[in-house]
C-alpha positions as CSV (number, residue, x, y, z in Angstrom):
1,M,-18.8,-30.5,12.0
2,A,-17.1,-33.6,12.8
3,E,-13.1,-33.3,12.6
4,T,-11.9,-34.4,9.4
5,V,-8.3,-35.4,8.9
6,P,-6.6,-34.0,5.4
7,V,-6.0,-37.5,3.4
8,I,-2.1,-37.6,2.4
9,E,-1.7,-41.1,0.8
10,S,1.5,-42.6,-0.3
11,D,2.0,-44.2,-3.7
12,R,3.4,-47.4,-4.3
13,E,6.7,-46.1,-4.0
14,G,6.5,-45.0,-0.9
15,Q,6.7,-41.3,-2.1
16,R,3.7,-38.9,-0.4
17,S,0.9,-37.5,-2.9
18,P,-0.4,-34.2,-2.6
19,P,-2.8,-33.7,0.1
20,S,-6.4,-34.0,-0.8
21,N,-9.7,-35.3,0.7
22,V,-12.1,-36.9,-1.5
23,E,-14.6,-37.5,1.2
24,A,-15.2,-33.7,1.8
25,E,-15.4,-33.2,-1.9
26,M,-18.2,-35.6,-2.3
27,G,-19.6,-34.2,0.6
28,L,-19.8,-30.7,-0.3
29,L,-21.0,-31.6,-4.1
30,G,-23.7,-33.8,-2.5
31,A,-25.0,-30.9,-0.3
32,V,-25.1,-28.5,-3.4
33,L,-26.9,-31.3,-5.3
34,L,-29.3,-31.6,-2.4
35,N,-29.6,-27.9,-1.9
36,N,-28.5,-25.5,-4.0
37,R,-28.2,-23.0,-1.3
38,A,-25.3,-24.8,-0.1
39,F,-23.5,-23.1,-3.4
40,E,-24.2,-19.5,-2.2
41,R,-22.1,-20.3,0.9
42,V,-18.8,-21.3,-0.7
43,S,-19.1,-19.8,-4.2
44,E,-17.2,-16.5,-3.3
45,F,-14.1,-18.6,-2.3
46,L,-14.5,-21.8,-3.9
47,S,-14.0,-22.6,-7.7
48,E,-13.8,-25.7,-9.5
49,E,-9.7,-25.7,-9.8
50,H,-9.7,-26.1,-5.8
51,F,-11.0,-29.6,-6.2
52,S,-8.4,-32.5,-6.5
53,E,-10.4,-34.8,-8.7
54,E,-11.1,-34.0,-12.3
55,F,-14.3,-35.5,-12.3
56,H,-15.4,-33.5,-9.4
57,R,-14.4,-30.4,-11.2
58,R,-16.5,-31.2,-13.9
59,I,-19.5,-31.5,-11.5
60,W,-19.0,-28.7,-9.9
61,R,-18.7,-26.6,-13.1
62,A,-21.9,-27.9,-14.2
63,C,-23.5,-27.1,-11.0
64,K,-22.2,-23.4,-11.2
65,T,-23.4,-23.2,-14.9
66,L,-27.2,-24.1,-13.8
67,I,-27.5,-22.1,-10.8
68,E,-26.0,-18.9,-12.3
69,R,-28.7,-19.4,-15.0
70,G,-31.4,-19.8,-12.4
71,Q,-32.0,-23.4,-12.8
72,R,-31.9,-26.1,-10.5
73,A,-29.1,-28.2,-10.3
74,D,-29.7,-31.7,-9.2
75,P,-28.8,-35.5,-10.5
76,T,-31.7,-35.4,-12.6
77,T,-30.8,-31.9,-14.7
78,L,-27.1,-33.0,-14.6
79,R,-27.7,-36.1,-16.6
80,H,-27.5,-34.5,-20.0
81,F,-24.4,-32.6,-19.4
82,F,-22.5,-36.0,-19.0
83,E,-24.3,-38.2,-21.0
84,S,-21.4,-38.4,-23.9
85,D,-18.8,-37.8,-21.3
86,E,-16.3,-40.9,-20.9
87,V,-14.9,-39.8,-17.6
88,Y,-18.3,-39.4,-16.2
89,R,-19.4,-42.8,-17.7
90,A,-16.2,-44.2,-16.0
91,I,-17.0,-43.5,-12.4
92,G,-20.5,-44.8,-12.8
93,G,-22.5,-42.0,-14.6
94,A,-26.0,-40.9,-13.1
95,A,-25.3,-43.6,-10.5
96,Y,-22.5,-41.9,-9.0
97,V,-24.2,-38.4,-9.1
98,A,-27.1,-40.0,-7.2
99,R,-24.6,-41.5,-4.8
100,L,-23.4,-37.8,-3.9
101,A,-26.7,-36.4,-3.0
102,A,-27.6,-39.4,-1.0
103,N,-24.4,-39.0,1.2
104,A,-24.6,-35.4,1.2
105,T,-23.7,-33.4,4.3
106,T,-25.9,-30.7,5.5
107,V,-26.0,-27.2,4.2
108,I,-24.9,-26.0,7.4
109,N,-21.5,-27.6,7.1
110,A,-21.0,-26.7,3.4
111,A,-19.0,-23.6,4.3
112,D,-16.4,-26.0,6.6
113,Y,-16.2,-28.4,4.0
114,G,-15.3,-25.5,1.5
115,R,-12.8,-24.2,3.7
116,L,-11.4,-27.4,4.0
117,I,-11.1,-28.4,0.3
118,H,-9.6,-24.5,-0.5
119,D,-7.1,-25.1,2.4
120,L,-6.0,-28.6,0.8
121,F,-5.6,-26.9,-2.7
122,L,-3.3,-24.2,-1.2
123,R,-1.3,-26.8,0.3
124,R,-0.7,-28.3,-3.3
125,E,-0.3,-25.0,-4.7
126,L,2.5,-24.6,-1.9
127,I,4.2,-27.8,-2.7
128,E,4.1,-27.1,-6.7
129,L,5.7,-23.3,-5.7
130,G,8.4,-24.9,-3.6
131,T,9.2,-27.3,-6.2
132,D,9.3,-24.6,-8.9
133,I,11.7,-22.7,-6.4
134,V,13.9,-25.5,-6.1
135,N,14.4,-26.3,-9.8
136,D,14.6,-22.5,-10.7
137,A,17.6,-22.5,-8.3
138,Y,19.1,-25.3,-9.7
139,A,18.9,-24.2,-13.4
140,G,21.1,-21.3,-13.1
141,D,19.8,-19.1,-15.6
142,L,22.1,-16.3,-16.1
143,E,19.3,-13.8,-17.0
144,V,17.7,-14.3,-13.8
145,S,19.4,-13.3,-10.6
146,A,19.0,-15.0,-7.2
147,V,17.4,-11.7,-6.2
148,D,14.8,-12.0,-8.7
149,Q,14.0,-15.8,-8.2
150,I,13.3,-14.2,-4.4
151,E,11.3,-11.4,-5.5
152,S,9.3,-13.6,-8.0
153,A,8.8,-16.4,-5.0
154,E,7.5,-13.7,-2.8
155,Q,4.9,-12.5,-5.4
156,N,3.9,-15.9,-6.1
157,L,3.3,-16.8,-2.6
158,Y,1.5,-13.4,-1.9
159,D,-0.8,-14.1,-4.8
160,L,-1.5,-17.6,-3.4
161,A,-2.0,-16.0,-0.2
162,T,-4.8,-13.5,-1.5
163,T,-6.2,-16.2,-4.0
164,G,-9.9,-17.1,-2.8
165,S,-9.7,-15.3,0.1
166,Y,-13.2,-15.0,1.8
167,E,-12.8,-12.2,4.0
168,G,-15.1,-9.1,3.6
169,G,-18.1,-9.1,1.2
170,F,-21.2,-6.7,1.8
171,R,-21.4,-4.7,4.9
172,S,-25.0,-3.6,6.0
173,L,-25.7,0.4,5.6
174,T,-26.4,0.2,9.5
175,E,-22.9,-1.4,10.2
176,A,-21.0,1.4,8.1
177,V,-23.2,4.2,9.4
178,A,-22.4,3.0,13.1
179,D,-18.6,3.0,12.0
180,A,-18.8,6.5,10.2
181,V,-20.6,7.9,13.5
182,D,-17.7,6.5,15.7
183,M,-15.3,8.2,13.4
184,A,-16.9,11.4,13.9
185,Q,-17.1,11.1,17.6
186,A,-13.4,10.5,17.9
187,A,-12.7,13.3,15.7
188,F,-15.0,15.6,17.9
189,K,-13.2,14.4,21.2
190,R,-9.9,15.2,19.6
191,D,-7.7,18.0,20.0
192,G,-7.7,19.5,16.1
193,K,-10.9,17.9,15.0
194,T,-8.7,14.9,13.2
195,V,-9.8,11.5,12.9
196,G,-6.6,10.2,11.1
197,A,-2.7,10.2,12.2
198,P,-1.9,13.7,13.1
199,S,0.7,15.4,10.4
200,G,2.1,18.0,13.1
201,F,0.9,20.7,11.1
202,T,-2.4,22.4,12.1
203,E,-3.7,23.9,9.0
204,L,-3.0,20.7,7.1
205,D,-4.7,18.6,9.6
206,L,-7.6,20.8,9.6
207,M,-7.9,20.6,5.7
208,L,-7.2,16.8,5.4
209,G,-8.5,15.6,8.9
210,G,-5.2,13.9,9.5
211,L,-3.7,10.9,7.7
212,H,-6.7,8.4,7.2
213,K,-6.3,4.9,7.1
214,S,-6.3,2.8,3.6
215,D,-5.6,6.4,2.0
216,L,-2.6,6.7,-0.6
217,I,-1.3,10.3,-0.2
218,V,1.2,11.5,-3.1
219,L,3.3,14.4,-1.8
220,A,5.0,15.8,-5.1
221,G,7.2,18.4,-6.1
222,R,10.5,19.6,-8.3
223,P,14.0,18.9,-6.7
224,S,15.1,20.9,-3.7
225,M,11.8,21.8,-3.0
226,G,11.8,19.6,0.6
227,K,9.7,16.5,-0.1
228,T,11.9,14.2,2.1
229,A,12.2,16.7,4.9
230,L,8.3,17.3,5.1
231,A,7.8,13.5,4.8
232,T,10.2,13.0,7.6
233,N,8.7,15.8,9.7
234,I,5.4,14.1,9.2
235,A,6.7,10.7,10.0
236,F,8.3,11.9,13.2
237,H,5.0,13.5,14.4
238,V,3.0,10.5,13.9
239,A,5.1,8.3,15.4
240,E,5.5,10.5,18.3
241,A,1.8,10.8,18.6
242,A,1.6,7.0,18.2
243,G,3.9,6.9,21.2
244,D,1.7,9.3,23.1
245,A,-1.3,7.8,22.7
246,A,-0.4,3.9,23.2
247,E,-1.9,2.5,26.4
248,A,0.7,1.7,29.4
249,G,2.7,-1.4,28.7
250,K,1.6,-1.6,25.1
251,A,4.3,-1.0,22.4
252,P,3.0,1.9,19.9
253,P,2.3,1.0,16.0
254,A,5.4,1.6,14.0
255,V,6.0,4.2,11.3
256,G,7.7,2.6,8.4
257,F,10.0,4.6,5.9
258,Y,11.1,3.2,2.7
259,S,14.4,5.7,1.8
260,L,15.3,4.3,-1.6
261,E,17.4,7.7,-2.3
262,M,19.1,8.4,0.9
263,S,20.7,6.1,3.6
264,A,19.3,5.5,7.1
265,E,22.3,7.4,8.7
266,Q,21.6,10.6,6.2
267,L,17.6,10.4,7.3
268,A,18.5,10.0,11.1
269,N,21.0,13.0,10.7
270,R,17.8,15.0,9.3
271,L,15.7,13.9,12.0
272,V,18.4,14.9,14.7
273,A,18.7,18.2,13.1
274,E,15.1,18.9,13.3
275,Q,14.8,18.0,16.6
276,T,18.1,19.9,18.0
277,K,17.6,22.8,15.4
278,I,21.3,22.7,14.7
279,S,22.2,22.6,10.7
280,S,22.5,19.2,9.5
281,D,25.5,20.1,7.5
282,K,27.2,21.0,11.0
283,I,26.2,18.1,12.6
284,R,27.5,15.7,9.6
285,R,30.9,17.4,10.0
286,G,30.9,17.6,13.7
287,E,31.0,21.2,13.8
288,V,29.2,21.4,17.2
289,N,30.2,23.1,20.6
290,E,29.6,21.2,23.7
291,S,25.8,22.7,24.5
292,Q,25.0,21.7,21.1
293,F,26.5,18.3,21.5
294,E,24.3,18.0,24.8
295,R,21.2,18.5,22.8
296,L,22.3,16.1,20.1
297,V,22.6,13.2,23.0
298,V,18.9,14.5,24.4
299,A,17.4,14.2,21.0
300,S,18.8,10.9,20.0
301,R,17.6,9.6,23.1
302,K,14.0,10.7,22.4
303,L,14.3,9.6,19.0
304,E,15.4,6.0,20.1
305,G,12.2,5.8,22.0
306,L,9.9,6.1,18.9
307,A,8.6,3.1,17.1
308,F,10.4,4.4,13.6
309,F,11.9,1.9,11.4
310,I,13.8,2.7,8.1
311,D,14.6,0.6,4.9
312,D,16.8,1.9,2.9
313,T,17.4,-0.9,0.6
314,P,17.8,0.7,-2.9
315,A,15.6,-0.3,-6.1
316,L,13.1,-2.1,-4.1
317,T,10.2,-4.1,-5.9
318,T,6.5,-3.7,-5.3
319,S,6.5,-7.4,-4.2
320,A,9.5,-6.9,-1.7
321,L,7.8,-3.2,-0.1
322,R,4.6,-5.1,0.4
323,T,6.1,-8.2,1.8
324,R,8.5,-6.3,4.3
325,A,5.3,-3.7,5.1
326,R,3.2,-6.8,6.1
327,R,6.0,-8.2,8.3
328,L,6.4,-5.0,10.1
329,K,2.8,-4.6,11.0
330,R,2.8,-8.5,11.8
331,Q,5.6,-7.8,14.3
332,H,5.2,-4.0,15.5
333,G,1.8,-2.7,14.1
334,L,1.7,-0.2,12.0
335,A,0.6,3.7,11.8
336,L,2.0,5.1,8.7
337,L,4.2,4.2,5.7
338,V,6.6,6.4,3.7
339,V,8.0,5.7,0.3
340,D,10.8,7.9,-0.8
341,Y,10.2,8.1,-3.5
342,L,7.9,6.6,-6.0
343,Q,9.9,6.9,-9.2
344,L,12.4,4.6,-7.2
345,V,10.5,1.6,-6.9
346,S,11.0,-1.2,-9.4
347,G,7.8,-2.8,-10.9
348,S,7.3,-6.4,-11.9
349,R,9.6,-7.8,-14.8
350,N,6.6,-7.9,-17.2
351,A,5.8,-4.2,-16.5
352,R,9.2,-3.3,-16.9
353,N,9.5,-4.9,-20.3
354,E,6.4,-2.8,-21.4
355,S,7.0,0.5,-21.0
356,R,8.0,3.1,-17.7
357,V,4.5,4.6,-17.8
358,Q,3.1,1.0,-17.3
359,E,5.5,0.6,-14.7
360,V,4.6,3.3,-12.6
361,S,0.8,2.6,-13.2
362,E,1.5,-0.7,-11.6
363,I,3.4,0.9,-8.7
364,T,0.8,3.2,-7.9
365,R,-2.0,0.5,-7.8
366,G,0.2,-1.4,-5.6
367,L,0.5,1.2,-3.3
368,K,-3.1,1.7,-3.0
369,T,-3.9,-1.8,-2.6
370,L,-1.3,-2.0,0.2
371,A,-2.7,0.9,1.9
372,K,-6.2,-0.7,1.8
373,E,-4.8,-4.3,2.5
374,L,-2.9,-2.9,6.0
375,D,-5.5,-0.5,6.4
376,V,-2.9,2.5,7.0
377,P,-2.1,5.8,5.3
378,V,0.7,5.3,2.8
379,L,2.7,8.4,1.9
380,A,4.6,8.1,-1.7
381,L,6.7,11.3,-2.8
382,S,6.8,11.9,-6.4
383,Q,8.9,13.7,-8.7
384,L,7.2,16.3,-11.3
385,S,8.2,16.8,-14.7
386,R,10.3,19.6,-16.2
387,A,7.1,21.1,-17.5
388,V,7.1,23.2,-14.4
389,E,10.3,24.9,-15.1
390,S,9.1,26.3,-18.4
391,R,6.2,27.9,-17.1
392,E,6.5,31.7,-15.6
393,D,4.0,30.7,-12.6
394,K,6.1,27.6,-11.5
395,R,3.3,26.4,-9.1
396,P,2.5,22.6,-9.7
397,Q,-0.3,21.2,-11.5
398,L,-2.0,17.9,-11.4
399,A,-0.8,17.7,-15.0
400,D,2.9,18.1,-13.9
401,L,2.7,14.4,-12.2
402,R,5.7,12.5,-13.8
403,E,5.2,9.5,-16.2
404,S,1.9,8.4,-15.2
405,G,-1.9,9.9,-15.2
406,T,-2.7,6.8,-13.0
407,I,-1.0,8.4,-9.8
408,E,-3.3,11.3,-9.9
409,Q,-6.4,8.4,-10.4
410,D,-5.3,6.0,-7.5
411,A,-4.2,8.8,-4.9
412,D,-6.9,9.8,-2.7
413,V,-4.8,13.1,-1.6
414,V,-2.1,14.7,-4.0
415,M,0.0,17.4,-2.3
416,F,2.4,19.5,-4.2
417,I,5.4,21.3,-2.1
418,Y,6.1,25.0,-3.9
419,R,8.7,27.2,-2.6
420,E,8.8,30.6,-4.7
421,E,12.4,31.5,-2.6
422,Y,14.0,28.5,-4.6
423,Y,13.5,30.1,-7.8
424,L,13.7,33.7,-6.9
425,E,17.2,33.2,-5.4
426,R,18.1,32.1,-9.4
427,Q,16.5,34.8,-10.7
428,E,18.7,37.6,-9.5
429,P,18.7,40.4,-11.8
430,S,21.9,41.4,-13.6
431,R,22.1,44.9,-15.5
432,R,21.7,44.9,-19.1
433,A,24.0,46.5,-21.5
434,D,21.6,49.0,-22.8
435,E,20.1,49.7,-19.4
436,D,20.5,52.8,-17.0
437,A,21.5,52.4,-13.4
438,A,18.2,53.7,-12.1
439,K,16.1,50.9,-14.1
440,F,18.2,48.6,-12.8
441,L,18.3,49.6,-9.5
442,E,14.5,49.7,-9.3
443,R,14.4,46.0,-10.7
444,Q,16.8,45.0,-8.2
445,E,14.5,46.4,-5.4
446,Q,11.9,44.7,-6.8
447,W,13.4,41.6,-6.9
448,E,14.8,42.0,-3.2
449,E,11.1,43.0,-2.1
450,R,9.6,39.6,-3.5
451,R,12.6,37.5,-2.1
452,S,12.3,39.1,1.5
453,K,8.7,38.3,1.5
454,A,9.2,34.7,0.4
455,E,11.9,33.9,2.6
456,G,11.4,30.7,4.4
457,R,7.9,30.1,3.3
458,A,6.8,26.9,1.5
459,E,3.2,26.6,-0.1
460,I,1.6,23.1,0.4
461,I,-0.8,22.7,-2.3
462,V,-3.7,19.9,-1.7
463,A,-4.6,19.9,-5.5
464,K,-6.8,16.7,-5.0
465,Q,-8.5,15.3,-2.0
466,R,-11.1,12.7,-2.4
467,H,-13.0,13.0,0.7
468,G,-12.3,16.7,1.3
469,P,-11.7,20.3,0.1
470,T,-8.6,21.4,-1.9
471,G,-6.8,24.5,-1.0
472,R,-3.2,26.0,-0.1
473,I,-1.7,26.5,3.4
474,V,1.7,27.9,4.0
475,L,4.5,26.7,6.1
476,R,7.6,28.1,7.7
477,F,10.6,26.3,6.2
478,H,14.2,26.2,7.6
479,P,16.3,24.6,4.8
480,E,19.5,24.3,7.0
481,M,17.6,22.1,9.6
482,T,15.4,20.5,7.0
483,K,12.5,21.6,9.3
484,F,9.0,22.6,8.5
485,E,6.9,24.2,11.0
486,N,3.6,25.8,11.4
487,L,2.7,29.2,10.2
488,N,0.1,31.1,11.8
489,E,-1.7,32.3,8.9
490,A,-5.3,31.4,7.5
491,R,-5.7,29.1,4.6
492,D,-5.9,30.6,1.2
493,A,-9.1,30.3,-1.1
494,P,-9.5,27.0,-2.8
495,Y,-7.1,26.0,-5.1
């Protein structure tokens, strides 16, 4: 195809007109009229609004209607569509359509012309969007802050970037099977038999096969169960494994951690406590001796070498979260995204105006879309409803996911954290007025026995896994260091 330069004309006052290329539009329309197969080459990403001229839009619409009916679109079959159309008669009627077919480009070049037309459409939309941004900024609407305007602009830019995308489409089964075999081979060769990013917990990796690209993984639990601690542990392990696996001279892909509840310093303090096995409270208050301080220095140097990025901006919107994630991947690559936690993310203004359930639904769909778009696992933390507290058995269930059933629907994996020790510590028996000492002592001994067995144990309940089994694993939890560790214990029966 010969190089075609976009036509940018000036009007009489010397102002620039929106970019367009009428010749390219005529060439593509002519190709379709000459051979309807040209339509198939561009119909996936090109539609009538992408044409700059109104009569070209009408011709494209008529061609589309006929072709989708299984009929032929040519100057003859199009004639009756425009017989009473004043715009059609103004440009020459049937003679103009015949001229399009006579001066058509080849079918081979149709896709190139289509992409040029689509690119010029995007440029016109960018100009309009830029004008809207300027006008909105000048308007000074008290109900819409500058931050809201920026987020709206980011969302509009993202929507524009994904409009008419022509990547993707059908893949042959042969190609898909080859990719599946490659994944199985990689898992076979890798220690632990995982194909996804390793979480660092042996039993969890065996059950999940690691954290898979494009998966939305929801980690839920009641407050004080250790959700953030487990998420930081997993994020550290993924960043460490990515660094170890990186080729010499190449930077490893990054881990992005959205900490909407805690500051970056608080999160870093937890990571240091985990690595040094020093209480995070003692580190925060400076109650460390000289040898412990030396361990802090060594651990901090190790952490500084990781591609680990923290964003502690509060109340991020889904559009801002997506924009920053895309930027992080473009600049550093991406191995994992963590969102702590889901209910602190803000949906779009429209979703917020409808209901909280609708807002959370939009957020989970957005996170799943982001996981697929960036081809990375997204680990999203979530709160559970208070219904858990009213049951005798306080192990979480899928129905306990707070505010939206679409969390369960959109997630590829749903995991719960349950620590019986937390509840037992708050159920220490007290002697009733009508209870004799022996009976009270028996109850107290039973409580002590249960608390002793539960001490330091945390159950990770995999309640949903789209591509594998469900079940329970047990980890060791050190609350003072906010650290989870492997516990050499076989997995329980399926959950």
